[in-house]
Backbone bond lengths (Angstrom), bond angles and torsions (degrees), N, CA, C in turn:
res aa  C-N    CA-C-N  psi(-1)  N-CA   C-N-CA  omega(-1)  CA-C   N-CA-C  phi
1 X - - - 1.498 - - 1.500 109.24 -
2 X 1.257 118.55 123.49 1.498 122.52 175.13 1.447 112.78 -74.69
3 X 1.283 122.04 -44.65 1.430 125.23 176.97 1.520 111.75 68.62
4 X 1.351 118.87 5.63 1.464 120.18 -172.10 1.475 119.21 -107.83
5 X 1.365 118.70 -9.67 1.435 120.45 -177.79 1.508 112.23 -79.90
6 X 1.311 115.93 135.14 1.467 121.28 176.86 1.469 112.15 -74.16
7 X 1.288 117.40 142.75 1.516 124.58 177.56 1.543 108.89 -90.54
8 X 1.316 119.21 146.84 1.497 128.03 7.69 1.511 110.07 -83.73
9 X 1.341 116.58 163.04 1.441 125.30 175.46 1.539 109.04 -125.24
10 X 1.304 115.02 144.88 1.442 124.91 175.35 1.478 112.55 -123.59
11 X 1.369 117.82 125.73 1.445 122.66 -174.41 1.503 106.30 -131.14
12 X 1.298 121.46 138.50 1.471 122.40 -179.27 1.549 108.58 -149.56
13 X 1.307 117.67 121.53 1.452 124.98 177.32 1.577 111.83 50.23
14 X 1.246 115.34 43.66 1.468 119.61 173.37 1.519 118.12 93.03
15 X 1.337 115.89 -0.33 1.479 120.88 179.95 1.505 112.32 -128.07
16 X 1.340 113.50 142.23 1.485 117.16 173.33 1.538 109.23 -85.27
17 X 1.344 113.05 147.24 1.472 121.35 -179.20 1.527 107.82 -131.60
18 X 1.329 116.09 155.29 1.474 119.27 174.23 1.510 106.68 -58.11
19 X 1.370 120.17 141.69 1.476 122.36 178.85 1.483 110.50 -59.91
20 X 1.310 117.44 136.45 1.443 121.91 -176.77 1.455 115.41 90.35
21 X 1.355 117.21 0.45 1.526 118.88 -178.62 1.498 109.09 -69.17
22 X 1.320 116.64 150.09 1.467 123.19 179.49 1.505 112.28 -80.51
23 X 1.345 117.50 75.01 1.472 119.08 -179.51 1.526 113.99 -76.52
24 X 1.339 116.24 -13.12 1.466 122.09 179.17 1.527 111.81 -105.87
25 X 1.355 117.42 141.17 1.420 119.60 173.78 1.547 111.35 -78.45
26 X 1.318 115.98 164.55 1.445 118.77 -177.79 1.544 113.07 -62.30
27 X 1.341 113.48 -27.01 1.461 118.99 -177.59 1.564 111.67 -96.31
28 X 1.295 115.29 15.82 1.511 120.47 178.05 1.488 108.59 -56.55
29 X 1.367 118.78 125.38 1.400 123.63 -177.82 1.560 113.46 -68.07
30 X 1.315 114.69 -25.81 1.475 117.10 175.58 1.487 112.49 -62.70
31 X 1.330 116.38 -33.04 1.504 121.85 -179.67 1.558 110.79 -89.25
32 X 1.318 118.29 -40.26 1.424 120.26 -175.32 1.535 115.48 -81.34
33 X 1.325 115.28 -29.97 1.470 122.38 -179.42 1.473 115.23 -124.61
34 X 1.315 120.18 -1.64 1.486 120.59 -176.47 1.530 112.06 71.49
35 X 1.380 115.32 23.50 1.434 119.63 -173.82 1.562 108.32 -86.65
36 X 1.332 116.52 65.10 1.413 121.72 -177.10 1.569 108.98 -149.22
37 X 1.315 114.02 153.50 1.457 120.02 174.35 1.526 109.07 -126.76
38 X 1.337 113.97 158.57 1.498 113.87 -174.63 1.497 108.85 -152.81
39 X 1.334 113.06 171.17 1.484 120.83 175.05 1.517 107.52 -147.73
40 X 1.372 114.42 150.69 1.462 119.64 -177.85 1.442 108.73 -128.85
41 X 1.363 120.10 130.98 1.426 125.39 -170.64 1.553 110.47 -133.60
42 X 1.327 113.54 145.82 1.464 118.31 172.96 1.515 106.29 -86.35
43 X 1.347 115.46 139.08 1.437 123.58 178.79 1.533 108.47 -120.44
44 X 1.370 117.50 128.90 1.401 123.79 178.32 1.553 109.86 -137.16
45 X 1.297 117.53 132.76 1.454 117.93 178.03 1.484 113.76 62.25
46 X 1.317 120.05 26.85 1.496 121.82 178.47 1.527 109.40 82.59
47 X 1.349 122.35 12.01 1.462 122.96 -177.13 1.547 109.07 -128.08
48 X 1.302 113.80 141.76 1.474 121.24 173.70 1.516 108.19 -83.09
49 X 1.368 113.06 119.68 1.507 118.47 -178.83 1.498 111.78 -67.55
50 X 1.330 117.36 128.08 1.433 123.77 -177.19 1.514 112.00 57.54
51 X 1.355 114.40 41.88 1.411 121.72 -176.21 1.543 117.18 -53.35
52 X 1.333 115.73 -44.52 1.425 120.04 -176.05 1.531 109.62 -63.34
53 X 1.338 117.88 -45.98 1.401 120.34 -179.25 1.559 113.38 -65.15
54 X 1.327 115.35 -35.56 1.444 119.42 178.52 1.527 110.75 -67.53
55 X 1.382 112.98 -50.95 1.461 118.07 -178.32 1.492 112.84 -59.04
56 X 1.394 115.37 -42.28 1.456 118.02 179.50 1.502 112.91 -63.99
57 X 1.298 116.90 -37.54 1.472 117.31 177.76 1.504 111.98 -67.51
58 X 1.276 117.05 -42.38 1.507 120.05 178.63 1.555 108.46 -61.88
59 X 1.246 120.34 -42.76 1.473 121.23 178.42 1.542 111.41 -64.30
60 X 1.296 117.16 -38.83 1.467 119.68 175.99 1.524 109.09 -66.73
61 X 1.304 120.18 -39.76 1.431 122.31 178.55 1.485 111.10 -62.36
62 X 1.310 117.32 -42.72 1.462 122.29 -179.95 1.527 110.12 -64.01
63 X 1.309 115.77 -39.09 1.468 120.06 179.54 1.567 111.44 -67.53
64 X 1.330 114.14 -39.13 1.443 119.28 -179.37 1.592 111.23 -61.32
65 X 1.312 113.56 -38.01 1.464 118.63 -176.78 1.534 110.93 -97.63
66 X 1.318 114.28 14.94 1.483 120.62 172.47 1.522 112.96 61.17
67 X 1.337 116.33 35.70 1.460 119.19 171.15 1.498 109.99 -78.93
68 X 1.301 116.22 133.69 1.458 120.01 174.70 1.475 108.38 -94.64
69 X 1.343 115.70 85.08 1.436 120.99 -171.52 1.586 108.78 -109.83
70 X 1.314 115.70 143.25 1.448 123.50 178.72 1.539 110.16 -75.61
71 X 1.248 119.68 116.51 1.498 119.96 -176.48 1.499 109.51 -67.19
72 X 1.332 121.31 -29.41 1.433 121.11 177.71 1.522 111.34 -66.55
73 X 1.343 116.33 -35.62 1.466 116.49 175.61 1.534 112.70 -72.70
74 X 1.273 116.70 -33.66 1.463 118.65 176.28 1.577 109.86 -62.98
75 X 1.302 114.53 -44.86 1.484 117.36 177.12 1.531 110.34 -61.84
76 X 1.294 119.50 -44.33 1.431 122.48 -179.86 1.503 110.67 -63.43
77 X 1.319 119.47 -33.37 1.474 121.37 -179.25 1.510 108.11 -64.51
78 X 1.320 118.76 -44.51 1.440 121.27 177.22 1.554 111.39 -62.48
79 X 1.282 114.55 -30.03 1.466 117.60 -174.93 1.556 112.88 -74.02
80 X 1.336 117.85 -10.99 1.474 115.15 -178.45 1.520 112.07 -71.68
81 X 1.310 118.10 -3.58 1.500 119.32 172.80 1.505 109.85 -60.44
82 X 1.336 117.17 -23.92 1.469 118.74 -176.84 1.514 113.01 -76.00
83 X 1.350 114.64 -3.07 1.455 117.75 176.94 1.522 115.84 -76.20
84 X 1.276 117.54 -8.04 1.414 123.03 178.10 1.541 112.46 -152.99
85 X 1.329 119.15 145.27 1.442 121.57 178.45 1.545 109.47 -98.48
86 X 1.376 115.85 3.39 1.417 117.86 177.49 1.507 112.19 -76.46
87 X 1.334 118.25 157.51 1.495 121.62 173.83 1.450 108.99 -64.76
88 X 1.364 118.34 128.10 1.440 118.24 -168.80 1.545 109.37 -148.16
89 X 1.325 116.43 166.19 1.494 122.81 176.52 1.514 105.62 -117.29
90 X 1.353 112.25 122.33 1.462 119.45 175.83 1.563 108.93 -102.97
91 X 1.332 113.26 131.97 1.450 117.69 176.54 1.587 106.28 -124.33
92 X 1.291 115.39 121.35 1.556 120.72 -178.37 1.592 103.25 -110.62
93 X 1.343 113.16 128.04 1.467 119.86 176.22 1.422 112.18 -122.13
94 X 1.298 117.66 145.98 1.440 126.69 175.38 1.522 107.92 -124.57
95 X 1.361 115.28 111.49 1.499 118.94 -173.75 1.536 109.38 -119.90
96 X 1.287 116.83 146.60 1.467 123.36 -172.47 1.529 112.57 -61.24
97 X 1.325 117.58 -29.91 1.454 121.35 -177.84 1.495 111.75 98.95
98 X 1.307 114.89 -176.12 1.509 120.47 -174.40 1.504 106.35 -74.30
99 X 1.319 115.48 145.71 1.460 121.60 -178.41 1.547 112.06 -157.80
100 X 1.313 114.43 169.49 1.453 120.28 179.99 1.508 109.35 -73.71
101 X 1.309 118.36 165.26 1.427 121.09 176.55 1.481 112.51 -64.66
102 X 1.351 116.44 154.12 1.443 121.58 177.55 1.561 108.82 110.12
103 X 1.329 112.84 171.52 1.492 118.42 -172.58 1.558 110.97 -94.03
104 X 1.294 119.62 -14.93 1.475 121.33 -178.08 1.543 108.83 -61.72
105 X 1.313 113.92 136.90 1.464 122.50 -179.05 1.458 114.06 -95.25
106 X 1.350 116.80 128.10 1.453 120.53 172.24 1.450 110.02 -93.04
107 X 1.337 119.57 114.15 1.409 124.09 -173.12 1.566 112.25 -96.24
108 X 1.311 116.91 5.40 1.427 120.34 -174.70 1.580 112.61 -84.35
109 X 1.350 117.14 -11.83 1.468 120.50 177.67 1.498 112.24 -107.79
110 X 1.335 112.69 148.55 1.466 115.99 176.56 1.518 109.53 -75.10
111 X 1.336 116.64 144.68 1.492 122.96 173.81 1.476 109.46 -73.89
112 X 1.342 115.06 150.06 1.448 122.78 175.06 1.532 114.47 -77.55
113 X 1.328 118.92 134.92 1.448 121.57 178.18 1.515 106.60 -111.70
114 X 1.333 111.72 122.75 1.500 120.12 -176.30 1.480 108.78 -127.84
115 X 1.323 116.81 146.21 1.459 121.81 175.84 1.552 111.73 -139.60
116 X 1.334 112.55 143.48 1.466 116.86 174.08 1.523 109.30 -127.25
117 X 1.341 115.61 142.24 1.446 120.76 -178.55 1.520 105.77 -121.43
118 X 1.316 117.75 118.38 1.468 123.77 -175.62 1.519 109.24 -125.47
119 X 1.364 118.50 157.87 1.441 125.39 -179.83 1.539 107.37 -62.57
120 X 1.323 117.31 144.43 1.459 122.88 170.92 1.539 111.54 -89.99
121 X 1.276 119.16 114.80 1.468 123.19 179.84 1.554 106.59 -51.49
122 X 1.296 120.01 131.92 1.464 124.68 -173.46 1.518 113.12 -65.55
123 X 1.355 117.69 -20.27 1.485 117.29 -176.11 1.521 110.24 -110.83
124 X 1.343 117.89 22.74 1.454 119.13 -174.07 1.524 112.95 -79.47
125 X 1.303 116.24 -30.39 1.498 118.10 -169.00 1.529 114.17 -89.63
126 X 1.321 115.93 147.52 1.458 123.33 174.34 1.507 113.59 61.92
127 X 1.335 117.20 29.53 1.484 120.42 -179.10 1.486 109.89 -89.95
128 X 1.360 116.91 130.19 1.471 119.80 176.59 1.580 110.40 -62.39
129 X 1.278 115.01 155.07 1.501 118.51 -177.35 1.504 109.15 -141.46
130 X 1.308 115.62 142.79 1.492 122.94 172.24 1.540 107.78 -104.09
131 X 1.303 115.89 135.14 1.466 122.03 -171.25 1.549 112.96 -106.87
132 X 1.289 117.03 134.41 1.419 125.04 162.54 1.458 106.75 -82.89
133 X 1.363 119.13 164.02 1.483 122.61 168.80 1.551 106.56 -104.46
134 X 1.263 118.45 117.78 1.501 122.46 -173.97 1.530 109.70 -65.14
135 X 1.341 114.64 142.70 1.441 119.72 177.53 1.540 110.04 -74.21
136 X 1.275 118.20 -37.19 1.485 122.27 178.60 1.538 110.14 -75.05
137 X 1.346 114.44 144.62 1.484 120.37 177.83 1.505 110.51 -89.63
138 X 1.279 114.82 146.88 1.440 121.62 170.52 1.567 109.97 -77.45
139 X 1.300 118.13 125.15 1.419 118.82 -174.71 1.562 107.97 -89.99
140 X 1.294 113.87 98.20 1.500 121.23 -173.46 1.533 109.11 -71.15
141 X 1.380 117.28 -16.44 1.482 118.00 178.76 1.485 115.18 -81.73
142 X 1.312 116.76 -8.47 1.459 123.28 -177.59 1.551 111.56 -91.21
143 X 1.325 117.55 134.30 1.469 116.97 175.06 1.494 112.04 -60.50
144 X 1.343 119.56 -23.29 1.482 120.06 -177.71 1.522 111.49 -65.86
145 X 1.330 120.09 -17.32 1.442 121.91 -178.63 1.497 111.07 -74.89
146 X 1.353 118.58 -18.84 1.493 122.18 -175.29 1.545 114.35 -112.74
147 X 1.292 115.02 7.16 1.475 117.93 -177.56 1.571 106.97 -134.86
148 X 1.304 114.69 151.88 1.543 118.07 177.65 1.554 105.07 -91.07
149 X 1.328 115.06 105.10 1.440 120.04 178.24 1.557 110.27 -126.80
150 X 1.260 118.20 158.98 1.430 123.00 179.66 1.544 110.76 -69.14
151 X 1.316 116.47 -20.51 1.512 119.95 -177.45 1.482 115.10 -86.73
152 X 1.411 115.64 -9.98 1.446 116.64 -168.38 1.559 115.28 -100.94
153 X 1.306 117.77 13.19 1.455 119.01 -170.89 1.539 113.78 -113.05
154 X 1.265 119.62 1.81 1.472 118.60 -179.71 1.510 113.84 -67.62
155 X 1.301 118.71 -37.62 1.482 123.27 170.89 1.503 110.40 -56.36
156 X 1.338 117.69 -44.60 1.478 125.30 178.81 1.460 109.76 -62.86
157 X 1.336 119.19 -43.91 1.487 120.60 -179.55 1.535 108.56 -59.83
158 X 1.319 117.53 -46.41 1.486 120.85 -176.07 1.543 108.81 -65.50
159 X 1.332 115.88 -45.86 1.490 118.18 -178.58 1.513 112.16 -64.80
160 X 1.345 115.82 -35.24 1.424 115.14 176.99 1.532 113.56 -67.60
161 X 1.298 117.08 -37.03 1.481 122.44 174.44 1.478 109.89 -58.97
162 X 1.276 120.19 -48.95 1.497 124.02 -178.04 1.548 107.87 -61.59
163 X 1.345 116.65 -46.43 1.486 117.67 -178.34 1.515 111.05 -62.38
164 X 1.340 119.29 -39.71 1.448 120.35 -179.26 1.528 111.40 -67.80
165 X 1.344 117.60 -34.28 1.441 120.11 175.69 1.487 110.96 -61.82
166 X 1.295 119.00 -30.82 1.464 124.96 176.71 1.529 114.96 -82.75
167 X 1.406 116.00 -1.13 1.430 118.20 -176.32 1.494 113.78 80.44
168 X 1.324 119.18 17.43 1.455 124.71 178.33 1.509 112.92 -107.09
169 X 1.349 117.15 162.26 1.430 118.66 -171.11 1.530 114.96 -94.28
170 X 1.299 115.98 -22.04 1.493 119.28 -175.58 1.504 108.03 -161.98
171 X 1.367 115.56 178.38 1.492 119.39 -179.44 1.520 108.49 -138.89
172 X 1.329 112.89 144.08 1.448 122.63 179.08 1.492 110.80 -94.81
173 X 1.365 116.17 126.47 1.412 119.82 175.85 1.491 112.65 -92.60
174 X 1.345 117.47 130.98 1.461 121.86 169.20 1.514 107.45 -99.79
175 X 1.296 117.43 149.78 1.473 120.04 -178.29 1.531 108.99 -84.92
176 X 1.320 118.00 -176.55 1.447 122.51 -176.41 1.485 113.88 -66.63
177 X 1.324 116.83 -16.00 1.517 120.95 176.47 1.456 113.05 -96.63
178 X 1.337 118.21 1.95 1.458 122.51 -179.42 1.501 117.63 89.02
179 X 1.301 118.07 7.17 1.406 122.88 179.28 1.511 112.76 -93.48
180 X 1.338 118.05 147.64 1.484 120.38 -179.93 1.536 108.37 -67.10
181 X 1.304 113.97 140.09 1.431 122.33 175.49 1.553 113.47 -111.39
182 X 1.278 116.41 -63.00 1.489 123.95 -177.65 1.482 109.50 -169.35
183 X 1.337 116.06 173.75 1.443 118.15 168.84 1.573 107.08 -91.14
184 X 1.332 116.24 -175.89 1.449 116.50 -179.00 1.463 115.17 -66.53
185 X 1.380 114.85 -16.15 1.471 118.06 -172.96 1.557 113.19 -136.84
186 X 1.344 116.63 -1.65 1.454 119.11 -170.34 1.513 112.86 -150.72
187 X 1.319 112.99 161.39 1.485 119.66 173.83 1.562 104.91 -83.16
188 X 1.332 111.74 159.51 1.507 117.28 -175.88 1.533 108.03 -120.69
189 X 1.374 116.99 141.81 1.402 123.29 179.70 1.519 109.13 -133.64
190 X 1.364 115.16 151.73 1.428 121.93 170.17 1.485 110.25 -128.13
191 X 1.360 116.15 146.18 1.459 116.85 171.85 1.591 105.03 -114.53
192 X 1.365 112.67 129.46 1.476 118.35 -177.39 1.531 107.22 -147.90
193 X 1.351 113.07 122.17 1.460 119.57 179.49 1.477 113.24 49.55
194 X 1.325 116.29 50.57 1.522 128.33 -178.03 1.463 111.69 58.29
195 X 1.335 120.50 25.07 1.469 121.38 171.79 1.537 107.75 -109.44
196 X 1.307 115.18 136.69 1.462 122.02 172.91 1.491 106.57 -98.82
197 X 1.319 115.06 113.61 1.508 120.47 -170.77 1.584 108.28 -116.75
198 X 1.253 116.07 135.72 1.457 121.85 170.28 1.489 111.19 -140.26
199 X 1.297 120.67 149.36 1.484 122.75 -175.24 1.562 110.44 -63.87
200 X 1.252 118.99 144.89 1.471 122.93 177.60 1.495 110.66 -70.94
201 X 1.341 118.12 158.35 1.398 124.20 -177.55 1.564 110.35 -58.49
202 X 1.292 117.83 -38.15 1.485 121.12 -175.92 1.562 109.78 -68.63
203 X 1.304 119.53 -6.24 1.467 117.25 173.63 1.530 110.59 -87.76
204 X 1.288 118.34 11.63 1.460 120.76 176.84 1.574 110.98 96.93
205 X 1.351 114.59 39.47 1.428 120.76 -172.14 1.479 113.02 -112.34
206 X 1.362 118.14 131.49 1.462 118.76 169.69 1.549 109.75 -74.24
207 X 1.332 115.57 128.41 1.468 116.67 -179.14 1.503 111.78 -75.79
208 X 1.344 116.16 82.57 1.440 123.88 -174.12 1.525 111.00 -61.79
209 X 1.359 115.76 147.43 1.441 120.27 178.69 1.491 110.55 -68.41
210 X 1.339 118.51 -40.73 1.522 119.55 177.75 1.484 107.93 -69.76
211 X 1.284 120.86 -37.15 1.455 123.64 173.53 1.497 111.11 -48.81
212 X 1.349 114.07 -53.39 1.483 120.26 -176.77 1.501 110.33 -61.25
213 X 1.339 116.63 -39.84 1.471 118.33 -175.81 1.526 108.54 -70.34
214 X 1.281 119.27 -41.01 1.505 120.39 179.13 1.490 110.99 -63.37
215 X 1.338 121.07 -36.01 1.434 120.38 174.43 1.514 110.68 -61.55
216 X 1.288 117.71 -39.46 1.461 121.50 175.69 1.537 114.53 -66.04
217 X 1.284 118.65 -33.99 1.444 125.90 -177.94 1.510 113.30 -81.19
218 X 1.354 116.60 -10.38 1.447 120.47 -172.32 1.534 112.70 -57.28
219 X 1.301 116.00 -43.73 1.492 121.80 -178.48 1.489 111.62 -56.81
220 X 1.404 115.00 -41.93 1.422 117.70 -176.32 1.540 112.25 -70.74
221 X 1.371 114.56 -15.95 1.477 117.77 174.28 1.487 112.57 -94.36
222 X 1.353 116.83 6.77 1.511 118.48 -175.93 1.437 115.63 78.78
223 X 1.315 118.58 21.89 1.469 124.80 -175.10 1.481 109.64 -117.40
224 X 1.331 115.75 148.51 1.481 122.18 172.43 1.512 108.01 -97.43
225 X 1.371 113.92 121.33 1.466 118.29 -179.08 1.494 112.39 -79.08
226 X 1.365 117.19 140.28 1.451 119.12 -174.63 1.548 107.10 -150.79
227 X 1.322 115.64 137.28 1.478 120.08 169.83 1.536 106.33 -104.46
228 X 1.322 117.24 119.80 1.403 121.06 -176.35 1.511 112.25 -156.69
229 X 1.322 120.41 141.57 1.414 123.71 178.69 1.530 113.20 -57.10
230 X 1.310 117.38 139.55 1.448 122.24 -177.70 1.530 109.90 -132.63
231 X 1.232 117.34 133.26 1.519 119.90 169.04 1.490 109.52 -87.81
232 X 1.345 112.81 165.79 1.511 119.47 177.62 1.531 110.14 -57.76
233 X 1.341 116.17 -42.39 1.414 120.10 179.87 1.513 113.35 -64.39
234 X 1.316 117.72 -38.24 1.426 119.45 172.55 1.533 116.14 -61.81
235 X 1.315 114.85 -37.94 1.472 120.71 173.23 1.455 111.26 -64.21
236 X 1.272 118.40 -43.27 1.497 121.82 -176.46 1.530 112.62 -70.05
237 X 1.352 115.83 -21.01 1.474 118.08 177.44 1.566 112.00 -100.97
238 X 1.298 117.17 6.13 1.511 119.58 -179.53 1.490 111.31 -72.67
239 X 1.351 116.00 161.20 1.492 119.65 177.06 1.491 111.26 -64.66
240 X 1.306 117.48 -40.46 1.490 124.78 178.28 1.529 110.13 -147.64
241 X 1.299 117.30 151.83 1.435 124.27 175.05 1.541 110.11 -138.34
242 X 1.339 114.65 136.89 1.429 118.92 175.43 1.532 112.19 -147.61
243 X 1.288 114.76 159.18 1.492 121.80 173.50 1.490 107.08 -109.75
244 X 1.364 115.66 161.59 1.436 118.23 176.56 1.572 111.19 -149.41
245 X 1.275 117.48 149.36 1.436 123.04 166.74 1.506 110.00 -153.50
246 X 1.326 119.38 177.36 1.427 122.59 -171.67 1.561 116.15 -71.36
247 X 1.304 114.02 -21.36 1.474 120.57 -177.89 1.562 111.80 -97.67
248 X 1.283 115.12 -51.94 1.437 121.31 -176.58 1.551 112.12 -80.91
249 X 1.282 116.42 -15.82 1.446 124.58 179.71 1.530 109.93 65.99
250 X 1.293 119.21 -115.43 1.522 119.12 -178.49 1.503 108.98 -104.99
251 X 1.343 115.77 130.64 1.431 124.86 -178.03 1.546 111.18 -118.71
252 X 1.309 120.75 100.91 1.481 118.39 179.18 1.496 112.62 -62.53
253 X 1.326 116.86 131.93 1.459 120.13 178.15 1.539 106.50 -88.93
254 X 1.356 113.58 115.88 1.479 119.08 -175.26 1.513 110.43 -92.37
255 X 1.363 118.64 -20.21 1.418 121.70 -174.40 1.525 106.72 -159.39
256 X 1.317 118.40 137.64 1.437 122.45 178.96 1.545 109.44 -143.02
257 X 1.382 112.98 114.74 1.448 115.35 176.65 1.515 112.93 65.81
258 X 1.438 118.07 20.47 1.410 123.34 177.50 1.548 110.00 96.26
259 X 1.276 120.98 -2.30 1.452 122.92 179.04 1.534 107.91 -100.08
260 X 1.378 117.69 124.94 1.447 121.57 177.86 1.493 111.49 -73.72
261 X 1.340 116.60 141.90 1.481 122.98 -177.35 1.495 107.49 -128.23
262 X 1.327 115.29 164.65 1.518 121.14 175.31 1.504 109.50 -125.40
263 X 1.345 114.47 160.71 1.475 115.98 179.57 1.564 107.80 -157.10
264 X 1.310 115.68 134.82 1.450 120.58 171.97 1.480 107.91 -159.85
265 X 1.323 122.37 91.01 1.377 124.21 -171.43 1.577 114.17 -119.68
266 X 1.323 113.86 144.86 1.450 117.72 176.01 1.505 113.96 -79.31
267 X 1.333 114.67 -2.57 1.497 119.40 177.56 1.539 110.80 -63.52
268 X 1.302 117.26 -30.90 1.514 118.78 177.29 1.476 112.23 -61.20
269 X 1.340 115.93 -41.90 1.512 118.05 176.50 1.502 113.51 -62.80
270 X 1.315 113.97 -43.77 1.517 119.92 -178.94 1.516 108.91 -65.35
271 X 1.319 121.54 -39.99 1.432 123.64 177.03 1.510 112.52 -65.41
272 X 1.295 115.63 -44.09 1.470 120.02 175.85 1.559 113.35 -58.90
273 X 1.334 114.38 -42.63 1.454 120.01 176.11 1.505 112.00 -59.57
274 X 1.341 117.52 -44.75 1.414 121.45 -179.14 1.527 110.57 -63.41
275 X 1.286 119.52 -43.20 1.388 123.74 177.08 1.563 113.79 -58.93
276 X 1.393 111.86 -42.40 1.462 119.76 179.24 1.508 111.32 -64.58
277 X 1.378 117.01 -36.14 1.487 118.79 -179.97 1.532 109.87 -65.96
278 X 1.340 118.18 -31.36 1.513 119.58 179.91 1.496 113.21 -79.85
279 X 1.345 115.68 -38.07 1.442 118.13 -166.40 1.507 113.80 -113.82
280 X 1.364 116.47 -14.78 1.501 119.88 -174.03 1.523 112.74 78.85
281 X 1.327 116.24 4.84 1.495 119.64 -178.75 1.499 107.14 -124.81
282 X 1.329 114.36 126.65 1.425 122.05 179.84 1.570 110.77 -95.07
283 X 1.360 118.83 117.18 1.468 119.34 176.98 1.471 111.23 -57.86
284 X 1.313 116.74 144.61 1.461 119.02 -178.09 1.537 109.82 -64.06
285 X 1.382 114.45 141.68 1.451 119.07 -179.47 1.506 113.84 -70.21
286 X 1.307 119.46 138.72 1.469 122.65 176.55 1.593 108.96 -72.92
287 X 1.266 114.70 156.56 1.474 118.77 179.22 1.487 112.49 -62.20
288 X 1.304 118.06 -31.17 1.441 121.90 -173.19 1.545 113.53 -87.99
289 X 1.363 117.23 -9.30 1.476 119.35 -174.08 1.539 113.12 -65.00
290 X 1.293 113.40 144.27 1.474 120.76 177.19 1.523 108.59 -92.47
291 X 1.317 119.14 72.78 1.476 122.71 -177.50 1.499 110.14 -78.70
C-alpha cells in the first residue's frame, strides 16, 4: 500500500486520470440511457470492507444486464483502495460505452470499468435518521429494484429532496402492495420480540451487502433473523427500527411518518468487530451503542 496519493482519485480501464477528466464520451450509454451498474464500498486502512461480497454482487449485476466486462479490470478497480490509508468511499461503475442512438444493445464491445475514491466524511457513520414516507411506490416487479443501476435512483433523488424540505434525513419507500421496501439509500430492519426482521428481496429490495452480514450476525446478538413483509404500521410499532448501508453502517430510525421510535442494539458492536477483523481498524462507537 502506498498510502500517499491525495484524494479524490479517478481510475478508468486500468489507468489513473486527473479528477474531473472526461473519461466518458458524449454518447456514453451510461449517461444517455442509464445503461450502467455500480457498487459503493467503505475503504479503511487501504482495504475495501467486505470486498469479496461487493465484487461478487457487482459482477452478478453486470452479468444480469449483459455487460461484457473484464473481470480483471473489475478486480483492479477494487484494488485502488490500496492507494490511500485514509478512510474513503470507493465507487466502481460498469458502463456500456459509447453507442448509436436507440435502445438496442451492442454486446460486441467491452463495457468501461471506472472507479472513484473519495474522502469519507468523518461524521457519516452511525448517524440517527428521521424518515419521511415517500409518495412514490417502489416497483417490486421491476428488476431495477433489486440491482444497483444508474437508472434506478431518480425516484430516490426526488424523495430525498422532499424529505429534506420537511427537515427529515431520508424517506421510506413502500412497494405497490403497501409493504416496506427500503429507504432511498438503505435497507430497513425492525427488531420485534427478539426477532431481527427485514423485507424480502421480492418486496423490491436491493440485497445489500451490509444487510446480508447483519442477518448472519443476528444469532450472535441473541436475535432470530427473518425476512418478512412489513407494513409501515408494523415498523412504527416495532421495538427498534434501523436502516443500514455499506457506508453509513447502522442508522437508528428516530422517527418515521411522525411516529417517534427508539433504538439501542448490540448489532453495532458486532458490525464494528467484523470490520476491524478485516481491516485492523475499529470504527468509532456511536453514542447510542450498547457496547
